[in-house]
C-alpha positions in Angstrom: 0.0 0.0 0.0 1.3 3.5 -0.9 0.8 6.3 1.6 1.2 10.1 1.6 2.1 11.0 5.1 2.6 14.4 6.5 4.8 15.2 9.5 5.2 18.1 11.9 8.9 18.3 11.2 9.8 21.5 13.0 12.1 19.8 15.4 14.0 17.9 12.7 15.2 21.3 11.3 15.5 23.4 14.4 16.6 21.1 17.3 20.1 19.7 17.5 19.3 17.1 20.2 16.4 15.4 21.9 13.2 15.9 19.8 15.3 16.8 16.8 17.2 13.5 16.9 13.9 11.6 17.3 12.4 13.4 14.3 15.4 13.0 12.0 15.8 9.3 13.0 12.1 8.7 12.4 12.1 10.3 9.0 15.3 8.8 7.8 14.2 5.3 8.9 10.9 5.5 7.0 12.5 6.9 3.9 15.3 4.3 4.0 13.2 1.2 4.6 9.8 2.2 3.0 10.8 4.5 0.2 7.7 3.7 -1.8 5.7 6.2 0.4 5.6 10.0 0.0 6.7 11.8 3.1 5.8 15.5 3.4 7.6 17.6 6.0 5.8 20.7 7.4 8.1 23.2 9.2 8.0 26.9 9.9 11.7 27.2 9.1 14.4 25.2 7.3 17.9 24.8 8.7 19.6 22.4 6.3 22.7 22.1 8.3 20.8 20.2 11.0 19.0 17.9 8.6 21.3 17.0 5.8 18.9 14.5 4.1 16.0 16.9 3.9 16.2 17.1 0.1 15.0 13.5 -0.1 11.6 14.7 1.2 8.9 17.2 0.1 9.4 20.1 2.5 6.5 22.6 3.0 7.1 26.0 4.8 4.9 29.0 5.2 4.7 31.5 2.3 6.9 34.6 2.4 4.3 36.8 4.0 4.8 35.0 7.2 7.7 36.6 9.1 9.2 35.9 12.5 6.7 34.8 15.1 4.0 34.4 12.5 5.8 31.3 11.2 5.0 29.6 14.5 1.5 30.8 14.3 1.2 29.3 10.8 2.4 25.9 12.2 0.0 25.9 15.1 -3.1 27.6 13.8 -3.2 27.8 10.0 -1.5 24.6 8.9 -4.5 22.3 9.5 -6.8 24.1 7.0 -4.0 23.8 4.3 -3.4 20.0 4.8 -6.3 18.8 2.6 -4.9 20.1 -0.6 -1.9 17.8 -0.1 -4.0 14.7 -0.3 -2.5 13.2 2.8 -3.5 9.8 4.1 -2.2 10.5 7.6 -0.6 13.3 9.7 2.0 12.5 12.4 3.0 15.1 15.0 6.5 14.0 16.0 6.9 16.2 19.0 4.0 16.3 21.5 1.6 18.4 19.5 -0.8 18.6 16.5 -2.0 21.7 14.6 -5.2 23.2 15.8 -8.2 22.0 13.8 -6.7 18.8 12.7 -9.8 16.8 13.7 -11.9 18.8 11.3 -9.8 17.9 8.3 -10.9 14.2 8.2 -7.2 13.2 8.0 -6.3 10.5 10.6 -3.6 11.7 13.0 -0.9 10.3 15.2 1.1 12.1 17.9 4.3 11.0 19.5 4.5 12.0 23.2 8.1 11.9 24.6 7.6 12.8 28.2 5.5 14.8 30.7 8.4 16.3 32.5 6.7 19.7 32.6 4.0 18.1 34.7 6.3 16.0 37.0 9.0 18.6 37.5 7.3 22.0 37.0 10.2 23.8 38.7 12.3 23.2 35.6 9.9 25.4 33.5 8.6 28.9 33.3 4.9 29.2 34.3 3.8 30.5 30.9 5.7 27.6 29.1 3.9 25.1 31.3 0.5 26.5 30.5 1.3 26.4 26.7 2.7 22.8 26.9 -0.4 21.7 28.9 -2.9 23.2 26.4 -1.1 21.8 23.4 -0.7 18.3 25.0 -4.3 18.2 26.1 -5.6 19.1 22.7 -3.3 16.7 20.9 -4.2 13.8 23.2 -7.9 14.5 22.6 -7.6 15.0 18.8 -5.2 12.2 17.8 -6.5 8.9 16.6 -3.5 7.1 18.1 -0.8 8.2 20.6 2.7 6.8 20.4 4.5 6.8 23.8 8.2 6.2 23.7 8.3 4.3 27.0 6.1 2.7 29.6 6.8 5.6 31.8 5.4 8.0 29.3 2.3 5.8 28.7 1.7 5.7 32.5 2.0 9.5 32.8 -0.5 10.0 29.9 -3.0 7.9 31.7 -2.4 9.6 35.0 -2.1 13.3 34.0 -4.4 13.4 31.0 -6.7 10.4 31.6 -6.0 9.0 28.2 -7.5 5.6 27.6 -4.8 2.9 27.6 -6.0 1.4 24.3 -5.4 4.7 22.6 -1.7 4.5 23.4 0.9 2.4 21.7 4.5 2.1 23.1 7.1 2.3 20.3 10.6 2.9 21.6 12.5 5.5 19.6 15.2 4.3 17.2 18.9 4.9 17.2 20.5 6.3 14.1 22.2 3.7 11.9 25.5 5.6 12.3 25.9 4.3 15.8 25.8 0.7 14.6 28.7 1.3 12.2 32.4 1.3 13.1 33.5 5.0 13.1 36.9 6.3 12.4 37.8 8.3 15.5 40.7 10.2 13.9 38.7 13.2 12.8 37.2 13.7 16.3 40.5 13.5 18.0 42.1 15.8 15.4 39.5 18.6 15.8 39.2 18.4 19.6 41.6 17.9 22.5 40.5 14.5 23.9 42.3 12.4 26.5 43.3 8.8 25.6 41.0 7.1 28.2 37.9 8.9 29.5 34.4 8.7 30.9 31.8 10.0 28.5 28.6 11.8 29.5 26.3 12.9 26.7 23.3 15.2 27.2 22.3 18.8 27.5 24.1 20.4 30.4 21.1 21.0 32.6 20.1 20.1 36.2 17.8 17.2 35.2 20.7 15.5 33.5 22.6 15.6 36.9 26.1 16.2 35.6 27.2 17.8 38.9 26.5 14.5 40.7 28.9 12.8 38.3 31.6 15.3 39.1 31.0 15.0 42.9 31.2 11.2 42.6 34.5 11.3 40.8 36.0 13.8 43.2 34.6 12.0 46.3 35.9 8.6 45.1 39.3 10.0 44.1 38.8 8.9 40.5 41.5 10.4 38.3 40.0 9.4 34.9 39.2 12.3 32.6 35.5 13.1 32.0 34.2 14.3 28.6 30.8 16.1 28.6 29.1 16.4 25.2 25.9 18.6 25.0 24.5 22.0 24.6 25.1 24.2 27.6 22.6 26.1 29.8 23.2 28.3 32.8 23.8 25.1 34.8 27.3 25.0 33.3 28.3 27.7 35.8 27.6 25.3 38.7 29.8 22.7 37.1 32.6 25.1 36.5 32.5 26.4 40.1 32.9 22.9 41.4 35.7 22.1 38.9 37.6 25.2 40.0 37.1 24.6 43.7 38.4 21.1 43.3 41.2 21.8 40.8 39.7 19.5 38.2 40.4 21.8 35.2 42.8 19.3 33.6 40.4 16.4 34.1 37.1 17.8 32.6 36.4 18.5 29.0 33.3 20.1 27.4 32.3 19.5 23.7 29.2 20.5 21.7 27.9 20.6 18.2 29.4 17.3 17.2 28.2 15.5 14.0 26.6 12.1 14.5 29.6 10.2 13.2 31.9 12.2 15.6 29.7 11.3 18.6 29.7 7.6 17.6 33.5 7.7 17.4 33.6 9.2 20.9 31.4 6.4 22.3 33.6 3.8 20.7 36.8 5.1 22.4 35.3 5.8 25.8 35.9 3.5 28.8 32.2 3.9 29.7 29.2 6.1 29.2 27.5 7.7 32.2 23.9 8.8 31.9 22.5 9.5 35.4 19.5 11.7 34.7 16.9 12.1 37.4 14.0 11.8 34.9 13.7 10.9 31.2 11.1 10.0 28.6 13.5 7.5 27.1 17.2 8.2 27.4 18.6 7.9 23.9 22.3 8.2 24.8 21.9 4.9 26.7 21.1 3.0 23.5 23.5 5.1 21.3 26.3 4.0 23.7 25.3 0.3 23.5 25.0 0.4 19.7 28.5 1.9 19.6 30.0 -0.8 21.8 30.4 1.4 24.9 29.4 0.0 28.4 26.8 2.1 30.3 26.2 3.3 33.8 22.7 4.8 34.1 20.0 5.7 36.6 17.8 3.2 38.5 14.9 5.6 38.3 12.3 6.8 35.7 12.3 4.9 32.4 16.0 4.3 32.3 15.9 0.7 33.6 13.3 0.0 30.9 15.5 1.5 28.3 18.7 -0.3 29.5 17.2 -3.7 30.1 19.8 -5.9 31.7 22.6 -4.4 29.6 23.7 -1.6 31.9 24.8 -1.1 35.5 22.3 1.0 37.5 22.9 3.5 40.2 20.9 5.9 42.4 21.3 9.3 40.7 20.8 11.0 44.1 23.5 9.1 45.9 27.0 10.3 45.2 28.6 7.4 47.1 26.6 4.8 45.0 27.6 6.6 41.7 31.2 6.6 42.8 31.2 2.9 43.8 29.6 1.9 40.5 32.1 4.0 38.6 35.1 2.4 40.3 33.7 -1.1 39.7 33.5 -0.3 36.0 37.0 1.2 35.8 38.7 -1.5 37.8 37.0 -4.5 36.2 37.7 -5.0 32.5 35.7 -8.3 32.5 32.6 -6.4 33.6 33.1 -3.8 30.9 33.4 -6.5 28.2 30.3 -8.3 29.6 28.3 -5.1 29.5 29.6 -4.2 26.0 28.3 -7.5 24.6 25.0 -7.2 26.4 24.6 -3.7 25.2 25.3 -4.6 21.5 22.6 -7.3 21.7 20.2 -4.9 23.5 20.7 -2.1 20.9 19.6 -4.4 18.1 16.0 -4.0 19.3 16.3 -0.3 18.6 17.6 -0.5 15.0 15.9 1.9 12.7 14.6 -0.9 10.4 12.7 -2.5 13.3 11.3 0.8 14.3 10.2 1.7 10.8 8.3 -1.6 10.5 6.5 -0.9 13.7 5.5 2.6 12.5 4.2 1.4 9.1 2.2 -1.3 10.9 0.6 1.3 13.1 -0.1 3.6 10.1 -1.6 0.7 8.2 -3.9 -0.3 11.1 -5.3 3.2 11.2 -5.9 3.4 7.4 -7.6 0.1 6.8 
């Protein structure tokens, strides 16, 4: 069966991590494994440097009369009434929302919900942002014909916070880009950046929820001398990390990188002694599976959805307990046999998140809605 599927692809073009990675991975997986379909990407703005493969799709942006903030207005409030002329079989909102009025178009719709962190941890968000996210999420959950939750945690939160019927929700774990399953040449990464020979890798936006300060405290508290490489966009939280680094004379031990290409990040995973992802709450935790696919052993949190994501292929720790984090770090660093065991388990676990498997699940869901 041949489909014309529209996507809210804003994040694919405008977000370098998180929702952006999910959107790009989804679109590339569908295009690679089901190229017979037509995929139309609706976005208020195009940044080709973030989405290199975008020319393989039909991209639709607002006409020239829409400037600045009006482009966002177009996406949220004017897009739905334009969709019918594209003869879509289905519309998929890839990042927690659907355009207003979608239910009046007669076009079946799907929404992917990543997490409800703004409900669980409101202190991380501005009051106005929380209200906007709540209204958009509530509308999308009511309007969508099917909701994709990327973890059991997210499904449970949708049922609790928005009273969504369980049968309306389908859990489809997000995919890992094919790049992480390939052997990467690390030479370019290590030429362009100053990287130590052996290091602990921590990937994720530098923000309180990702808990990078606890990693620094654990390393200092346990007298671990192994260098740490942080990779991720920086927020004001970076100042807390740098204060701790300066107070404890760790300047030569800690490295910060950002803006890496996918193949560069994959190379970093492959060279790392281990990957540490000790977030206090996640919708999924993509770096955990990226690490595993790349052959890098993982230490992650024992809370939220992270045990679900990791399966039995990672060592778990309490993200709020510096002593526990330090103990688990030392066990990894001192035990090569443990690292090898976790590498093999991780490689096997990551196969379940290959983009081909993910694409088949999505097409199956689309087909069930369109029969």
